N, C-alpha and C positions, 0 to 999 in steps of 0.2 A: 515510200519504199525505196530501198537501196537496190539498184539494178547493177549486176556485175556481168559483163560480157567478156568471155575469154576468146581470144583470136587464135585460130589454129589453121594449119595448112591442110590440104586434102588428105594427108596421111595421119592427121590427128595430132601432130606435134604443136605444142603451145608456142605462140609467138607474141604473147602479150595479153593485155586486158584493158578494159575501160570500166570505170566505176562511176556511178552518178546517183544523186538523190540523197535523201535522208530517211532514217528509219522511222522517225516520228514516235519513238518510245518515250522520249523525254524532251525537255527544252534544249535548245542548242547550247552546247557547253556542258551539259549534264547527261548526255545520251551515251550510255556505255556501249550500245550496239554500233553506233557510228564510230565511236572511239576504237572499238576492236577492229572494225573493217579498215579504218584509216591507218591505224598503227601497222597492221599487216601489209597493207599496200605500200606504205612509205618504206618499210623495212625491205620489201622485195625490190622496189625501184632503186633504193640506195645501194643495195647489194649488187644489182645488175650494173649500175653505172659506175659506182665508186670502188667496189671490191673486185668484181669480175671484169670491169672496164669493157663491157660488151658494147657493140654498136647498137644504140637504142635511142628512141625519142620518148621523152617524158613530157607530159603537159599536165599542169595543175591549175584548176580554176575553182572558184567557190562551189563546193559540193560535187566536184568532178576531178577525176584523175585518170590518165591513160598512160600506158607503156606499150611501146611497139619495138620489138627486137628484130634486127635484121636476120634474114634466113641463115646467113653464114655463122651467126652466134647462137642459133637455136639449141644446138647440142650443149653448148657451154652453160646455158641457162635452164636446161631441161629440168633438173632436180629441184631447183628453186621454184620454178613456176608450178611444178606438180605439187610441191609442198604447200604453196599458197592456195592452189585450187582445193586441196584437201581441207585446209583450214577454213576457207570460206564456205565450202559445202557443209562442214560441220556447224558453222554458225547459221547457215540457212536452215538446217534441220532443227536447231534450237529456236530460231525466230522465223518460222515460215511465213508469217504475215508481214515481215519487215525486210526480208532479203530474198532476192531472186537471182540465181546463177544460171546463165545460159552460155551458148557457144555460137560463134560466128566463123564460118570458113572464109579465109582470106587467100 
């Protein structure tokens, strides 16, 4: 199962995410659910770091990705992270046995 944790401050503003796991809907390399999640996550991370040039930490490992945005750039990245959240929630609704979205206060 793909686990997606969004980081948010006490007021609910999104400050990043951590994604780990595999959906298990197909063999590695042929899994459209993993591909959809990965593509959205990479687009968001690249936009934050290379387009918005926000202060952010990105880490990528096999089957894992995390993005943490500094509090000072939260407003700059707000719309992008909300869009990513909506997209991943829609995927969770389509594949409830393969994706889980949750929230962690930081």
